[in-house]
C-alpha positions as CSV (number, residue, x, y, z in Angstrom):
1,M,127.5,89.0,259.3
2,N,126.6,88.4,256.1
3,N,124.8,85.5,255.0
4,R,127.8,82.8,254.4
5,E,129.6,84.3,257.7
6,I,126.7,83.3,259.7
7,G,126.3,79.9,258.3
8,T,130.0,78.6,258.4
9,R,129.7,79.9,262.5
10,Y,126.7,77.4,262.3
11,E,128.8,75.2,261.1
12,G,131.2,75.6,263.4
13,I,129.0,75.2,265.9
14,A,127.0,72.4,264.6
15,M,130.9,70.4,264.4
16,E,131.6,71.1,267.7
17,Y,128.4,69.5,268.8
18,L,128.9,66.1,267.0
19,V,132.8,65.9,268.1
20,K,131.2,65.7,271.6
21,K,129.3,63.2,270.7
22,G,132.2,61.4,269.5
23,Y,131.9,62.0,265.5
24,I,135.5,62.8,263.4
25,E,135.3,65.6,260.6
26,L,135.7,64.4,257.2
27,G,134.8,67.7,255.5
28,R,133.0,70.8,255.2
29,N,131.2,72.4,252.4
30,Y,131.2,70.1,250.0
31,Y,130.3,71.0,246.1
32,S,128.8,69.3,243.4
33,R,126.3,71.3,240.6
34,Y,123.5,69.4,242.1
35,G,124.5,71.9,246.0
36,E,126.0,71.2,249.2
37,L,126.9,69.1,252.0
38,D,127.1,70.8,255.2
39,L,129.5,68.9,257.0
40,I,130.5,65.6,256.5
41,C,131.7,63.3,259.3
42,K,132.1,59.5,260.3
43,D,130.1,58.5,263.6
44,V,133.1,56.0,265.5
45,E,130.6,54.2,267.5
46,K,128.1,52.9,264.4
47,E,131.1,53.2,261.8
48,E,128.8,55.1,259.7
49,I,129.6,58.5,257.0
50,V,126.9,61.1,257.5
51,F,126.7,63.7,255.5
52,V,125.1,66.2,258.0
53,E,122.9,69.5,257.0
54,V,122.7,72.8,259.4
55,K,120.3,75.6,259.5
56,Y,120.1,77.9,261.8
57,R,117.2,79.8,262.9
58,K,117.5,83.5,265.0
59,D,114.0,83.1,266.1
60,S,110.6,81.0,265.0
61,S,109.5,83.7,262.7
62,H,110.2,82.1,259.4
63,G,108.9,78.3,260.5
64,S,112.0,75.7,261.6
65,G,115.6,74.7,260.4
66,L,114.3,71.2,260.3
67,E,111.5,72.8,257.6
68,S,113.2,74.3,255.1
69,V,114.4,70.7,254.5
70,T,112.0,70.2,251.4
71,R,111.8,67.6,249.3
72,S,114.0,69.1,246.4
73,K,116.8,70.2,249.3
74,Q,116.8,66.9,249.9
75,R,117.3,65.4,246.2
76,K,120.0,67.6,245.9
77,L,121.8,66.7,249.2
78,V,121.7,62.5,248.2
79,K,122.4,63.6,245.0
80,T,126.0,65.8,246.3
81,A,126.6,62.7,248.4
82,M,126.9,60.1,246.2
83,I,129.3,62.7,243.9
84,Y,131.3,63.0,246.6
85,L,131.1,59.0,247.6
86,K,132.4,58.6,244.1
87,D,135.0,61.0,244.3
88,K,136.4,59.7,247.6
89,R,136.5,55.9,246.1
90,I,134.3,54.9,249.3
91,K,132.4,51.4,249.1
92,D,130.9,49.2,251.6
93,I,130.7,52.3,253.9
94,P,126.8,52.9,255.8
95,Y,125.9,56.6,255.4
96,R,123.0,58.3,256.7
97,F,121.8,61.8,256.5
98,D,121.3,63.9,259.4
99,I,119.9,67.4,259.9
100,I,120.7,70.0,262.9
101,S,118.1,72.6,263.1
102,I,120.2,75.3,266.2
103,L,116.8,77.8,267.0
104,G,118.8,80.6,269.0
105,S,121.4,78.4,271.3
106,E,119.3,75.4,271.0
107,I,120.7,72.5,269.3
108,E,118.3,69.6,267.6
109,H,119.9,66.3,265.9
110,I,117.9,64.5,264.4
111,E,119.6,61.4,262.9
112,N,118.5,59.5,259.5
113,A,116.3,62.4,258.9
114,I,116.2,60.9,255.2
115,W,115.4,58.0,253.8
116,G,112.8,56.7,251.5
117,D,112.3,57.3,247.6
118,Y,115.8,59.4,248.1
119,L,118.3,56.5,248.9
């Protein structure tokens, strides 16, 4: 299995997890010149759009998936999300950035993982 196939597989697992939590899928793999948004969802309960970065690690020998979301990566995610919102003409709807880290078979969901200077 190549890296893209692995990414697609674990993005699917992450989306299944989010659907069980009451989220609705709006899109996957949205690209801009700055980067990619893995998953775009709506948190129905909070009425927010959620941009989700999915990170998978087979084991912790290379660190956690959360550690790989660097400041540079965060800036790229925010820029790409702004392009998405403009492209889809979405206004006046709150949004946030979450990270789903999958280590082996364990899923960790961090809500509002990106904030501060980037927003």
